[in-house]
N, C-alpha and C positions, 0 to 999 in steps of 0.2 A: 293558389295554383303552384305547381311544381314542374320542373323539367325532369323527365324520366330518363333513365339510362337506355340507350338504344343498343340492342344486341348486334354483334357483328358475326358474319359468316366466318368460321364454320360452327358457331354455337348450336348445339343440338336442339335447343328450345325453339329455334326458327323453323324446325321441321314438325312441330306439333300442330295438329289440326284443331282450330278454334271451335268452341262449343257454342251453340245458339244461346242467345240472351232471352230470358223470360221475365226478368225483374228489372224494372226501370225506376230505380231508387236514387236517393241523393248521392250515394257512393258512386254509382255509374255516371251521374252528371259531373261529379268532380273528376273522375277518371277521364272522361271525354275532354273536359277543359284542360287537364294536364297533357293529354295527347296533342291537342292543338298547340299549346305552349311549346311542347317539345318539337313538334313538326316545324313551327315557324322559326324557332331558335336554331334548328339544325343547319341550314334551312332546307326544307323540302316541300314537295307539293302533296305528299300523301304519307300516311303512317298507319300501319295495322297494329292491333293490340299485341299480336304475337311478336312484333319487333321490339316490344318493351317487356317481354316475358309474361304476358297475360294471355290466358287462353279463351277469353271471351270473343265472340264473333262480331267485332266492331272495328271500323276503320274511319279515319278522318282524312279530309283532303281539301285543298284550296288551289285550284289551277289558275286563278285569276292573277293578272300582272300586279294588281294593287293589293293582293292578299286580303280581299274584302268579301269573298264568297265562300265562307266555310261550309263544308258539307259533311254530314255524318251518314254512314251506311252501317246499319245493324242487320245481321242475318241476311246479307245481300245474296241475290241470285241473278245471274244473267239469263234473261228470257230469250234473247235473240242477239246474234253477233254476225256481222258480215263485213265484207271488204277488207280482207287481210292485206296488211302492208308491212314493209320492213321499216322499223322505227329505232332510233337511238334510245337507249334506256340505261338508267343508273338506279342506284338504290342506297338509302341511308345505312342499310345493313351490309352493304358491300362498298365501303367508302372509297372514293377516288377512282373508281373503275366504271366504265360504261362500255356498251357494245350494242350491236344491232340485233334485234329480235323481231319476230313476226307477231304482230298484234292486230286485232280487228279495229278498223277505223270507226266503226259504228257499233254501238251496243244498246240494248234495251235492258234496263235494270229494274228490279223490284227489290225494295229494302224497307226497313223501318227507320224512322227518324229518331232523334234522341229521346223523344217522348213516347215512342212505341207506336206511332202512327204509320200505317203502310203508305208507300208511294211508289210510283213508277216514273222512270226518267229515260228519255232518249238522249244519248250522249255521242259525241263524235270527237275526233282529234285527240288532243292531250287528255281531256277528261275521260274519254273512252279508254285510252291507254292506262290512265291512272286507276280507274275502276278495276280493270282486268289485273293490273299489277297487285293492287291491295287484296283483291279476292284470292289471288294466288297465294299471298302471304297467309291469309286465313285458312287456306287449304294445305299449309306446310310446304309451299313451293317458293323458290326464288327465281328471278328472271334468268339467272345464270344456268338454271336447269335446262333452258332452251338452247344453250350453247354446246359446242362439241366437248367431248370428254377432255381433250387436250387443253382447250381454253379454260374449262372449269378447274383443272388441276393447276394450271399456271396462276389463276386467280387465288386459289386456296393457298398455294405456296407463298405468293406475294403477301397476302394478308397475314399469314402466320409469321413470316419474317418481320413484318412491320410491328406485330404484337410483341415479338421477342425483343426488338429494338426499343420499343416503348416502355417495357418493364425493366430495362437495365438502369 
């Protein structure tokens, strides 16, 4: 297993729309394991393939306190979403910054597991938020897209400044 490099905003690869997965081979299994290792090391509760520069439609997450409930969503789709709420959100691709965004507190998800088996899941709270966040990544969107233009510009400038200082 390996820890992958997480892309940071404004890297244009974060805006790529992920492509559906049709082949469930050993390479995909290794990639999923690497994504989990990367997410846990970051540390985070979710990670989409686009965040590590891969255009496959897969994300991993683990919203449990003990980090013992790993979940894989491949080719996910939200079938139903309701009860919008304002929630605090952050992102491994927008490090050190969080803000309030509107997400649905309940979602019904259909996805494939790591072996290609279809399943449906009712989720609420943090898991529902995480599912929506990771699917946004797979659609080339970031949570900061839900913020005002002024806030997005401030975040972009702050991250660019931090990058410049880090490369000196």
